[in-house]
C-alpha positions in Angstrom: -21.2 78.3 -113.1 -18.7 80.7 -114.5 -15.6 79.9 -116.6 -16.4 76.3 -117.7 -14.2 75.4 -120.6 -15.7 74.9 -124.0 -16.9 71.3 -124.6 -19.4 68.8 -123.4 -20.1 68.6 -119.6 -22.1 66.1 -117.6 -24.1 67.1 -114.5 -26.0 65.0 -111.9 -28.4 66.0 -109.2 -27.3 64.6 -105.9 -28.7 64.8 -102.3 -26.4 63.8 -99.5 -29.1 61.7 -97.8 -31.0 60.2 -100.8 -28.3 59.8 -103.4 -28.9 60.5 -107.1 -32.3 62.1 -107.6 -32.3 62.4 -111.4 -30.2 60.9 -114.2 -27.3 62.9 -115.5 -27.7 65.3 -118.3 -25.2 66.8 -120.7 -24.6 70.4 -121.9 -22.3 71.7 -124.6 -20.5 74.9 -123.8 -19.4 77.1 -126.7 -16.5 79.6 -126.0 -17.9 83.1 -125.3 -21.5 82.0 -125.0 -23.9 81.6 -122.1 -25.7 78.3 -121.7 -29.0 77.9 -119.7 -29.2 74.8 -117.6 -32.5 73.0 -117.6 -34.8 73.4 -114.6 -34.8 70.2 -112.5 -37.9 69.4 -110.6 -37.8 66.8 -107.9 -40.9 65.2 -106.3 -40.9 66.3 -102.7 -42.0 62.8 -101.7 -38.6 61.5 -102.8 -37.0 63.8 -100.3 -39.3 62.8 -97.5 -38.4 59.2 -97.4 -35.8 58.7 -94.7 -34.8 55.1 -95.3 -34.1 54.8 -99.0 -30.9 55.8 -100.8 -31.3 55.7 -104.6 
């Protein structure tokens, strides 16, 4: 994401059918610097369930 203002930002991983897949995480953006977001891995079995919304 480009042009985020400096400061602390919260992110969540969301799927329209299954709701929140992972807890939120925070990053701190420093002016003029690039921040690498962590890799988020989701168990495919969580996406295969058609009934549950978490």
